[in-house]
C-alpha positions, 0 to 999 in steps of 0.5 A: 500500500502507498502511505499517503496519510501524512504527506508533507505537502498536504500537512504544510498546506493544511497548517498554513490554511489553519494558521490564516483562518483559525489561529487557535487550531493546533498543528497535529504533532506530538510536541503541541502544548495542550494547555488551556491557553490553546483553546480560546473560550467562546462565551455561550449565553444560550446554555448553562456554562456551569452545567456538569456534563456526564462523561461515563468513560473515565479514560475520556474524562481523564484525557479531556481534563488533561487538555483543560489542565485539571485533575483526571477526575475533575468535573467538566462543564458544558462551557469548558467543552464548548470552548474547544474550537480547534483540533482536540487530540484524544488518540491512544487513550483507551476510550470505549465510550464517547458520551459527553463529546456531543457538547464539543459543538465548536470543534473543527477537528477531532482525533479519536484514533487508536481507541476501542470505540464502537458507537459514534452517536455523540458525534452527530451534533458536531456540525462544525467538524472539518477533520475527523480521525477515527482509524483503529477502533471497533466501528461498524455503523457510520450513520451518525456521521451522515449529517456532518456535511462540512467534513473535508477529511475523514479517517476510518481505516482499520475498523469493521465497517461494511456499509459506507452508504451513510457517507454519500451526503458528505460531498465536501470530503476531499480526503477519505481513508477506509482501508482495512475494513470489510467493505464490498460495495462502494457504489454509494461513494460516486457522489463524492466528486470533490475527493482528491485522496481515497484509500480503500485497500485491504477490503473485499471490493470487486466492483469499482464502477462507482469510482468513475465519477471521482475525476478529481482524485489524485491519490487512489489505493485499491490494493488487496481487494478482489478486483478484476475489471479496472475499466472505470478508472479510465476517466480518472485522468488527474491521478498521480498515484495509484495502487492496484497490487494484490488483485486479480487484474489481467487487462490494464488497457484503462490505464493508458489515459492516465498520463499524469501518473507518477506512482503505479503499483500493479504487483501480484496480479495476472497481467501479461500485456504491458502495451497500455503503459507505454504512454505513461511517460511521467511514471517515476515508480512502477511495481510489476512483480509477480505477474505473468509478463513475458515481454517488457519492451513496451516499458522502453518509453518510461525513462523517468523511472527511479523505482522499478520491480519486474521480479518473480513473474509466474507464467503458465502458457497454453498447452504444448501438443506432443507425442509420448516418447518424442521430442518437444520444442517451444519458441522462447516467449520471453523478451527484454526491453529491446524485444530480444530473446532472454536465454533461460537460466534453468530448464526442466528434465534436462532440456536445452536451449537452441540459441540460433532457433531461440527454442527450448527443447526436451528429448523423449518426453514421456507422460510428464504433466508439465515442463518448465524453465526459469529466466533472469536478466538485469534491467536498467531503465531511467534511473531504475534498476531491477531483475526481470525474472520468473518461471514459465510453466508449460502444460503438456497435451499428449497426442499419443494417448488416443485409445486403440479400437477393437473391431468385432461383431456384437452379438457373435453367432456360433453353432453347436460343436463348431470349431472356434478360435476367438482370436479369429473374430477380432482385430485392433487398430490404433491411430499411432501404432496402426494394426495391433491385432497381434497385441489383443488379449482374451480376458474372458471366455464363457462359451460352451459350444456343446450347449445352446445359450448366450455367452460372453467374450471380453478382449483387451488391447494396449497400445505402445503409449499405454492406452488400453481398450477393452470390449465385451461382446455377446455370443449366441450358440444355436443349433447346427444348420446344414449347408444349402449345397443343392444336393437335396434337389438331386437326391429326390429324382435319384430316389424316384429313379431308384424306386422306378428301377426297382419296380421294373426289375421286379416286374421282369422277375415275375 
C-alpha cells in the first residue's frame, strides 16, 4: 500500500490554511502544548456554562481534563467543552465510550484514533467538524456521521465497517481513508466528486464502477481487494498515484489515459500485456512483480523511472501438443526491453536451449504433466534498476494417448460343436501404432459350444503409449444348420429313379 496519510505537502498546506483562518487550531504533532491557553473560550449565553456534563468513560474524562489542565477526575462543564474550537487530540487513550463529546459543538477537528470505540452517536451534533480521525477502533455503523456535511477529511481505516452508504451526503470530503475494513460495495461513494485522496485497500471490493465519477482524485489505493475489471478508472485522468497490487487484474488497457501518473503499483496480479503503459511517460515508480509478463519492451518509453520491480513473474502458457516418447520444442516467449530473446537460466528434465532457433527443447518426453524453465536478466531503465525474472510453466497435451479400437461383431453367432478360435473374430487398430491385432488379449471366455445359450467374450488391447481398450461382446450358440449345397434337389429324382428301377426289375422277375 502507498502511505499517503501524512504527506508533507498536504500537512504544510493544511497548517498554513489553519494558521490564516483559525489561529487557535493546533498543528497535529506530538510536541503541541495542550494547555488551556490553546483553546480560546467562546462565551455561550444560550446554555448553562456551569452545567456538569456526564462523561461515563473515565479514560475520556481523564484525557479531556488533561487538555483543560485539571485533575483526571475533575468535573467538566458544558462551557469548558464548548470552548474547544480547534483540533482536540484524544488518540491512544483507551476510550470505549464517547458520551459527553456531543457538547464539543465548536470543534473543527477531532482525533479519536487508536481507541476501542464502537458507537459514534455523540458525534452527530458536531456540525462544525472539518477533520475527523477515527482509524483503529471497533466501528461498524457510520450513520451518525451522515449529517456532518462540512467534513473535508475523514479517517476510518482499520475498523469493521461494511456499509459506507451513510457517507454519500458528505460531498465536501476531499480526503477519505477506509482501508482495512470489510467493505464490498462502494457504489454509494460516486457522489463524492470533490475527493482528491481515497484509500480503500485491504477490503473485499470487486466492483469499482462507482469510482468513475471521482475525476478529481489524485491519490487512489485499491490494493488487496478482489478486483478484476479496472475499466472505470479510465476517466480518472488527474491521478498521480495509484495502487492496484494484490488483485486479480489481467487487462490494464484503462490505464493508458492516465498520463499524469507518477506512482503505479500493479504487483501480484495476472497481467501479461504491458502495451497500455507505454504512454505513461511521467511514471517515476512502477511495481510489476509477480505477474505473468513475458515481454517488457513496451516499458522502453518510461525513462523517468527511479523505482522499478519486474521480479518473480509466474507464467503458465497454453498447452504444448506432443507425442509420448518424442521430442518437444517451444519458441522462447520471453523478451527484454529491446524485444530480444532472454536465454533461460534453468530448464526442466534436462532440456536445452537452441540459441540460433531461440527454442527450448526436451528429448523423449514421456507422460510428464508439465515442463518448465526459469529466466533472469538485469534491467536498467531511467534511473531504475531491477531483475526481470520468473518461471514459465508449460502444460503438456499428449497426442499419443488416443485409445486403440477393437473391431468385432456384437452379438457373435456360433453353432453347436463348431470349431472356434476367438482370436479369429477380432482385430485392433490404433491411430499411432496402426494394426495391433497381434497385441489383443482374451480376458474372458464363457462359451460352451456343446450347449445352446448366450455367452460372453471380453478382449483387451494396449497400445505402445499405454492406452488400453477393452470390449465385451455377446455370443449366441444355436443349433447346427446344414449347408444349402443343392444336393437335396438331386437326391429326390435319384430316389424316384431308384424306386422306378426297382419296380421294373421286379416286374421282369415275375
